[in-house]
N, C-alpha and C positions, 0 to 999 in steps of 0.2 A: 777405353775399349779393353775388355778382359781377354784372356788368352784364347778362349773358345771362339769368341766373336772375331778376333783377329785371324784365326785360322780359317774361319768361314769366308772372310773377306779375301784372304789370299787365294783360296780355292776358286772363288768367283773370278778374280783377276786372271789367274792362270787359264781358266776355261775361256775367258773373253779373248785372251791372246792366242788361243788355239794350241795351248800347251798341256802336257800331262798334268792332271790335278789329282792323281791318286796318292794316297798315303801322305798327305801334306802335314809337315811338322814345322813349327815355328819356335825358334830359340833366340832369346835376347843376346845382343852382341854389345860388349862394353866399348866405350870410346866416343860415343856421340856427344858433342859439346852442346848442341842446341836441340837435337831431335832424338827420338828413340829409334834404334837400329836393330834389325833382326836378320837372322839367317833363316831362309825358307827353303825347305827341301821337299821335293816331290819326285818320286821315282828315283832316277839316277842323276837328277839335276839339282843344282843349288842356285839360289837367288839371294839378293840383298834387298830387304824392304826398309824403307824409311817412313816413319810417321812424323810429320813435320810439326814443329811448334806453331801454334796458332792462338792468338789472343787479341782482344779488341784494342789493346794499347800498342800492338805491333801489326801494321797493315801490310807488311811485306808478304808477297806470295812466293814463299820459298819453294814449294812444289812446282809452281809454274815456271819459275826462273830456271831451276835445274832441269826440269823435263824439256823445256823448249831449247835450251842450249845443247843438251845431249842429243835430242832429235835432229837438230840442225847439223851437228857434227857428224852423227852416224849417217845421215842421208848424203852427206858430202864425202863419205868414205874414210873418215878419221876413225882409227881403231885404237888410239891411245887413251880412250875414255870408255867407261862402262856402257854397255848397250842398254838403252831404255826398253823395258819390257811391257809394262802396263801401269796405269795410274788410276787413282780413285780420288777425285777432288772432294767428294763429300766427307771422306775420312782423312783428308790431307795426307794421302799415302802414295808413295811411288815404289815400284818394283823394278829392280835393275839386275843386270848380270852380276853374279858374284865373282869378283876378280881374285884369282889365285895369286897372292903376292904378299909382301911384307912391307912394313914401314921403312923408310930411309933413315939411316943414322946420321948424326951431325957430321961425322968424319968422312962420310961417303960422298959428299957433294963434290963432284969432279967437273972438269970441263965438259966431259961427255954428257953428264946429267944436265948441265946448264944448256948445252946445245940441244938436247932433247926437249927441254922446256921451251927454248926459243923456237924450235921447229913447230911445236904445238901452237904457240901463239901466232906465228907467221901463217900457218895453214888455216887457223881459225879466222884469219883476216884475209884469206885469199879472195880474189874478186868474185869467184863463183859463190862462195859462202855469203859474202856481204850482199850480193844481189838478192839472196833469199832470206836475209836476216831483218827485213823491214818490220816484221811482226814482233821482234824481240823488244822487251821493255828496257828501260834504262836500268843499269846496274844499281844495286843498293848504294845509297849515298853518292850517286854519280854527280860530278861537278864538271862544268864546261867553261868556267871562267876562273882565272887565278884567284880573284877576290872571293869566289865561292868556296874554294879550298881553304882559304884562311879563315873565313867566317865559320865554316863547319868545325874546324878545330877549336875556334873560340867557344862555340856552343858545347862541344864535348867537355872542354875544361870547365865551363860554367856549370854544367850538370854535375860533374864530379865535385866541384866546390860546394854545391848546394846540398849534396848528400848528407843525411843526418849522421853526425859523428857520435854514436851512442856508446859503443864499446871501445876498449883500448886500441884494438886494431883499426877501428874506424878513425880514431884520432891520429894514429900514425899515418894513415892514408891521407887524411886532411893536410897534415904537415908536408907530405911528399908532393901533393897536388899544388900547394902553395909554391914550393920550390920549382916545380915543373912550369907553372904559369910565369914565374919570373924569367926563366930561361927562354920560354917561348916568346915573350915580349921582345927580347933582344933579336931573336931570329926573325920574327915577323917584321920588325922595323927594318932590318937589313934587306929582307925580300922586297919590301915596299920601296926602299931607296933604289933598288936595282930595276924596278919596273916603273914606267911612267903610268899616269892614270889611265890612259887608253888601253895599255897592255893588261892592266889589272882587271878591267871590266869587259874586255873583248871576249865574246862567246866563241868557243871553238866550233868551226863549221862542221857539219855532219860528215863531210868526206874525210875529215881528219880524226874523227872519233873511231874508237876500236870496238870490236866485239871482244869483251873482256871475260875471262874465266872468273875474275874477282876472287879475292882471298887466295891469290895465285902463289903457289910456292911448294916446296918439297914436303911440307907438313901435310899437304893434301895430294899426296902421290903414293902409289904402291909400286914396289919393284917386283916385276914378274920374274919367274925362274929364267926366262930368256935373257934377262938383263935389260929389258925395255921397261920404261916407266909407264904407268897408267895413272892419269890425273883424275882426281875425284872431287866431289863436293862443290857443286856449282849453284848453291841456293841463293847466292848474291849476284849471279852473272847477268850480263846484259851489255848495252852500249855504254861506253864510258870514255873518260879522258885517258889516252894511252900513258900519260905521265903517272896516273894513279895505278894502272896495271903494273907498270915497271917498278914504281915506288913500293907497292905492296910486295912484289916479288923479292926485292933486295932488302926491304926493311922488316919483313915479318920475322919475329924472333925465335920461332919454334925450331926451324932448321935453317940457320943463317946461310946466306949465299955470299961468298967472298966478293968484295967490291972489285977485285982484280978482273972479274968477268963482266963488269958493268959496261966498259967501252965497247967490247965486241957485241954485247947484247943490244945496246941501243943503236949501234951502227947498222944492224940488220933488221930490227924489229918493225920499223915504220915504212917498209917498202910499199905498203898498200896505199900510202898517201903521196900526193905530188909535192908535199912539203916536208920531207923526212928530216931535213936539217933543222927546221924550226921546232919540230916535235922533239928532236934529240935535245935541243937547248932547253926546252920546256921541262923535259924529264930531269935534266940536271938541276935546274933551278928549284924544282919542287921536291926533290928528294928529302931534304930536311923536314918538310912538312909531314911526310909519312913516317919519318922516324918518331916525331912527337905523337902522331896519331896512334902508332902502335903502343906507345907508353900508355895512352889513354885506354886503348882496347884491353890491355892487360888488367886495367883497374875496373872493368865493367862489373866485376863481382860486387862492387860497392853500390851499384845502382839497382833499384828494385826490379826493373824490367828484365835485366840480364839474369838476376837471381832466379826469377820465375822460369826462364828458359832452362837454366841448369837443373832446377828441381824437376822439370818436366823430363829432361833427358836422363837424369839419374836421381830418382827419388831418394836413394840412400846416401847421397853425398853429405858431407859435413861442411856447412856454409862457412864457419869460422876458419876451419883448416884451409878451405879453398881460398878465402880472402888472404890468409897469411902467405900461401904459396904464390899467389898472383902478385901481391905487393912486393915480395922478395924478388920475383922475376923482373918486375918493373924497375926496382932499384938497380939491379944488376945491368939491365939493358940501358938505363939512363946513364949510368956511370961509364959503361964501356963504349957508348956510341955518341952521346951528345958532345959536340966539339970535335968529333972525328973529321978527318980531312976528306970531305966528299969529292967525288969527281966533278970537275968544273970545266 
């Protein structure tokens, strides 16, 4: 879609939402990892538009996941997320409130910020929201049995191992994945020893599943001038295993969350369930799985599908430089976290 066509679509969306559509301007905004992002201005108002990646090899409905989660949250009175304004499924486009704020820095993660994130998760799983969330789809890569979490990581590692090692950086990545798989085999065996066969295959009942923001963390938050956080980017959201939601929050490498906050977080996060203690044990057990999963996620640049998404979001990117940056990050993350003393 060219700039003129995009402006026309934005004007239509604003009119459909009953908003001022005079003097519409559209400017690209840097920073989208998978999607194209724009600032839309009309009159005295600003909005954020996302054109979502769509490809036959990737059947995830990114627009639907984000739109449905934000609509659910706003209808329930949550204001720590952007307001959904309008959507256009034909063009894979969502229009949202433009949030005035800035990214959070690594050194800024405090107990107050962690409590704001916890409050958001708890409110998202309030009984009133859960009663109206039946139409939500499952989150991206949702797993509801422990065995499924392990198998999913096996498949991620297998895909990385099968990636063509053409360039020098590809060969370096291949060697690192070999090291990663060896370490994972030890952790996987330990997890299986700690679970009997029944526990491995038991499917988490629906009442214990959570409404998950998915890809939850301070890397997907903006700090408003008021000091309040606004959580963003819900294209993978939906029903999920709460252990995965918590694991992603503490294991995502972009803005690390200190593990000293883990105990307080899990002791309050699962109040929606009648089995909070078992969910807390599950979150502790599976935490290392998500540590390895994030190592794999950082290596997505070496997979063809992920490379297509990056080119869509930023056509001017340098693929080889991106690979180098991501491999270096994965190395540092692996060295600093594998073998770390996890909360047990």
